[in-house]
VMD Tcl script that draws the C-alpha trace (Angstrom):
set ca {
  {-115.34 227.43 -156.65}
  {-114.38 224.52 -158.93}
  {-110.88 224.43 -157.38}
  {-112.31 224.20 -153.88}
  {-112.91 220.91 -152.09}
  {-116.59 220.16 -151.56}
  {-117.27 219.14 -147.96}
  {-120.33 217.68 -146.25}
  {-120.86 218.03 -142.50}
  {-122.65 215.36 -140.51}
  {-124.77 216.72 -137.63}
  {-125.23 220.35 -138.63}
  {-127.09 221.69 -135.60}
  {-124.64 220.44 -132.96}
  {-121.98 222.57 -131.34}
  {-119.18 221.18 -133.49}
  {-121.39 221.03 -136.58}
  {-122.02 224.76 -136.46}
  {-118.33 225.45 -135.80}
  {-117.41 223.38 -138.86}
  {-119.95 225.22 -141.01}
  {-118.44 228.57 -139.96}
  {-114.89 227.33 -140.53}
  {-115.65 226.06 -144.04}
  {-117.49 229.29 -144.92}
  {-114.37 231.27 -143.98}
  {-112.04 229.07 -146.05}
  {-110.74 229.87 -149.54}
  {-109.92 226.22 -150.10}
  {-113.26 224.51 -149.45}
  {-116.99 225.00 -149.76}
  {-119.98 223.35 -148.12}
  {-122.00 221.00 -150.34}
  {-124.51 219.54 -147.88}
  {-125.23 218.80 -144.24}
  {-127.22 216.21 -142.31}
  {-129.39 216.00 -139.24}
  {-131.26 213.15 -137.60}
  {-134.66 212.18 -138.97}
  {-137.45 214.30 -137.51}
  {-135.24 217.31 -136.81}
  {-136.84 220.70 -137.54}
  {-134.08 221.58 -140.03}
  {-134.68 218.63 -142.39}
  {-135.45 219.82 -145.94}
  {-134.66 223.45 -145.10}
  {-131.96 225.68 -146.48}
  {-129.07 225.62 -144.00}
  {-128.61 229.38 -143.82}
  {-132.29 229.99 -143.17}
  {-132.40 227.16 -140.60}
  {-129.55 228.87 -138.74}
  {-131.40 232.18 -138.78}
  {-129.44 233.78 -141.62}
  {-129.56 234.28 -145.36}
  {-130.32 231.64 -148.01}
  {-127.20 229.58 -148.87}
  {-128.41 226.96 -151.32}
  {-127.12 224.19 -149.01}
  {-129.82 221.73 -148.02}
  {-130.20 219.86 -144.74}
  {-130.68 216.12 -145.36}
  {-131.76 213.28 -143.11}
  {-130.23 210.68 -145.44}
  {-126.40 210.84 -145.19}
  {-126.05 209.44 -148.70}
  {-127.67 212.56 -150.17}
  {-124.95 214.70 -148.61}
  {-122.05 212.30 -149.23}
  {-122.69 211.76 -152.94}
  {-121.99 215.43 -153.80}
  {-118.92 215.83 -151.56}
  {-115.21 215.13 -151.88}
  {-114.83 214.95 -148.11}
  {-117.09 214.33 -145.12}
  {-116.43 215.72 -141.63}
  {-118.12 213.74 -138.90}
  {-118.42 214.60 -135.18}
  {-121.51 212.51 -134.39}
  {-121.68 209.19 -132.49}
  {-119.76 205.91 -132.82}
  {-122.67 204.05 -134.41}
  {-123.49 206.89 -136.79}
  {-119.84 207.35 -137.80}
  {-119.55 203.64 -138.61}
  {-122.69 203.83 -140.77}
  {-121.29 206.91 -142.51}
  {-117.97 205.08 -143.08}
  {-119.76 202.36 -145.04}
  {-121.19 205.03 -147.35}
  {-117.96 207.01 -147.72}
  {-116.15 203.76 -148.57}
  {-118.64 203.08 -151.36}
  {-118.35 206.67 -152.62}
  {-114.52 206.75 -152.20}
  {-114.93 209.98 -150.24}
  {-112.42 211.23 -147.66}
  {-113.94 210.71 -144.21}
  {-112.66 212.82 -141.32}
  {-113.88 211.48 -137.97}
  {-113.67 213.48 -134.76}
  {-116.20 211.28 -132.95}
  {-115.02 209.71 -129.68}
  {-116.23 206.81 -127.53}
  {-115.51 204.01 -130.04}
  {-115.42 200.42 -128.85}
  {-113.41 197.61 -130.42}
  {-116.29 196.45 -132.62}
  {-116.71 199.97 -133.99}
  {-113.01 200.22 -134.80}
  {-113.16 196.92 -136.69}
  {-115.89 198.38 -138.90}
  {-113.82 201.49 -139.55}
  {-110.80 199.38 -140.47}
  {-112.94 197.51 -143.01}
  {-114.13 200.80 -144.53}
  {-110.55 202.12 -144.66}
  {-109.65 199.38 -147.14}
  {-111.67 201.33 -149.70}
  {-111.54 204.98 -148.64}
  {-109.37 207.52 -146.85}
  {-110.34 207.68 -143.18}
  {-108.66 210.23 -140.91}
  {-109.65 209.70 -137.27}
  {-108.45 211.39 -134.10}
  {-109.76 211.88 -130.60}
  {-108.58 215.48 -130.93}
  {-107.93 217.47 -134.09}
  {-105.80 220.28 -132.62}
  {-102.13 220.81 -133.44}
  {-101.27 221.39 -129.79}
  {-102.81 218.16 -128.54}
  {-101.08 216.11 -131.22}
  {-97.76 217.65 -130.23}
  {-98.60 216.85 -126.60}
  {-99.27 213.25 -127.61}
  {-95.83 212.96 -129.19}
  {-94.15 214.53 -126.13}
  {-96.04 212.17 -123.83}
  {-94.68 209.15 -125.68}
  {-91.14 210.50 -125.56}
  {-91.25 211.31 -121.83}
  {-92.83 207.94 -121.00}
  {-90.06 206.20 -122.91}
  {-87.40 208.14 -121.01}
  {-88.77 207.46 -117.51}
  {-89.10 204.06 -115.87}
  {-92.08 202.68 -113.97}
  {-90.96 204.42 -110.77}
  {-92.74 207.42 -112.25}
  {-96.52 207.00 -112.01}
  {-98.49 208.34 -114.97}
  {-101.81 210.06 -114.37}
  {-103.92 211.72 -117.07}
  {-106.37 214.33 -115.80}
  {-108.95 215.72 -118.23}
  {-111.71 218.32 -117.86}
  {-114.66 219.03 -120.17}
  {-118.06 220.72 -120.20}
  {-121.02 219.24 -118.35}
  {-122.71 217.91 -121.51}
  {-119.92 215.55 -122.55}
  {-121.22 212.00 -122.47}
  {-118.06 209.83 -122.56}
  {-115.19 209.46 -120.11}
  {-112.25 209.27 -120.26}
  {-112.24 211.67 -123.19}
  {-110.97 210.58 -126.58}
  {-108.01 212.89 -126.10}
  {-107.19 211.36 -122.71}
  {-107.21 207.92 -124.31}
  {-104.93 209.18 -127.10}
  {-102.52 210.38 -124.44}
  {-102.82 207.11 -122.57}
  {-102.05 205.14 -125.74}
  {-99.02 207.36 -126.31}
  {-97.75 206.82 -122.77}
  {-98.29 203.06 -123.07}
  {-96.46 202.99 -126.41}
  {-93.56 204.86 -124.83}
  {-93.32 202.16 -122.18}
  {-93.87 199.31 -124.62}
  {-97.08 198.06 -122.98}
  {-100.72 197.63 -123.98}
  {-102.95 200.36 -122.51}
  {-105.77 197.87 -121.86}
  {-103.46 195.99 -119.50}
  {-102.43 199.02 -117.40}
  {-105.32 201.52 -117.57}
  {-106.95 202.50 -114.27}
  {-110.03 204.74 -114.51}
  {-112.36 203.22 -111.93}
  {-111.14 204.39 -108.54}
  {-113.85 204.64 -105.90}
  {-113.88 203.67 -102.23}
  {-111.10 201.63 -100.70}
  {-109.08 200.68 -103.76}
  {-105.78 199.72 -102.18}
  {-102.39 201.00 -103.22}
  {-101.73 201.96 -106.82}
  {-100.29 199.15 -108.96}
  {-96.80 199.93 -110.28}
  {-96.88 200.69 -113.98}
  {-100.57 201.62 -114.15}
  {-101.68 204.60 -116.22}
  {-104.43 206.38 -114.34}
  {-107.29 208.51 -115.70}
  {-109.30 211.14 -113.87}
  {-112.23 213.04 -115.43}
  {-113.74 216.40 -114.47}
  {-117.09 217.55 -115.91}
  {-118.44 221.04 -115.37}
  {-119.68 224.27 -116.89}
  {-118.49 225.17 -120.36}
  {-114.91 223.84 -120.16}
  {-113.75 223.33 -123.75}
  {-110.96 220.89 -122.95}
  {-108.04 220.66 -120.55}
  {-105.55 217.79 -120.34}
  {-102.65 217.20 -117.97}
  {-100.24 214.29 -118.23}
  {-98.57 213.93 -114.83}
  {-95.38 211.91 -114.36}
  {-95.09 211.62 -110.57}
  {-91.85 210.30 -109.10}
  {-90.23 210.41 -105.69}
  {-89.54 214.06 -104.90}
  {-90.43 215.44 -108.35}
  {-93.20 215.70 -110.90}
  {-93.25 216.46 -114.62}
  {-96.54 217.87 -115.92}
  {-97.38 218.26 -119.61}
  {-100.48 220.41 -120.19}
  {-102.77 221.53 -122.99}
  {-105.68 223.94 -122.52}
  {-108.20 224.61 -125.29}
  {-110.19 227.83 -125.01}
  {-111.94 227.85 -128.40}
  {-113.57 224.89 -130.17}
  {-112.67 226.43 -133.51}
  {-109.22 224.81 -133.17}
  {-110.91 221.42 -133.64}
  {-112.84 222.62 -136.68}
  {-109.70 224.06 -138.27}
  {-107.86 220.81 -137.67}
  {-110.69 218.77 -139.20}
  {-110.74 221.00 -142.26}
  {-106.97 220.67 -142.60}
  {-107.40 216.88 -142.49}
  {-110.13 216.94 -145.15}
  {-107.89 218.91 -147.49}
  {-104.83 216.76 -146.72}
  {-106.77 213.58 -147.51}
  {-107.48 214.50 -151.12}
  {-105.78 211.98 -153.42}
  {-104.27 209.96 -150.56}
  {-105.99 206.67 -151.37}
  {-107.41 204.08 -148.96}
  {-106.10 203.91 -145.40}
  {-106.80 204.67 -141.75}
  {-104.78 207.78 -140.85}
  {-104.36 209.94 -137.76}
  {-103.79 213.65 -137.25}
  {-100.13 212.86 -136.66}
  {-99.92 211.97 -140.35}
  {-101.77 215.14 -141.37}
  {-99.42 217.29 -139.31}
  {-96.27 215.49 -140.46}
  {-95.54 214.05 -137.02}
  {-95.21 210.46 -138.23}
}
mol new
graphics top color blue
foreach p $ca { graphics top sphere $p radius 0.5 }
foreach p [lrange $ca 0 end-1] q [lrange $ca 1 end] { graphics top cylinder $p $q radius 0.2 }
display resetview
């Protein structure tokens, strides 16, 4: 086990937290050192395996992130923007690799992450899957090849418990499309259509969100021109793809040094 990377998971009882725990348990390259939950949660102080209804594992559930971070070589974090920023301060102090799959960040949050990345390796992505990161690269290339006569619309669908819209993945795709056209996404994004909105502005990048049932994640990038459409699509059917990607990032980050990286770097896509 000494050759394995010790990993802490933030938010153990959540859907992604439990996926990450399973993924790490199945890996020959990593082992779980600790997990966290919010203060007052029933799991605090318990053995993780027993809390999950299984056998004793020797991994404790903490309510103080520092207790989990100090014994780990990497932290995987799918929590909330404010929590991830607080964790980043601690991982920067501990010089621990911090993999962030949290979405919904605002500019002020990103500034805090950039400050932390001056001292630690931060790998952040709105989506950790290989397929989505390839889709992001394709979106940029197609957007660069087509002029503004092709409208760009990003349609995303997720389960009914998702709290942010557009999704982090949709925004990744929007940033890629904007980069392909050499514009700033903030200047051309359109995600607030309701009522009589008037005609679409040329050059806008539109976002549409669907929420329902147990949809894991579906994303279409539509390039709509006169008489033709190009549609790039990714459909996720198993959340384990995100856990595997996050684990891959945690392993890749070992020895990389300070910086704010993306999954494109992890996957060798630039």
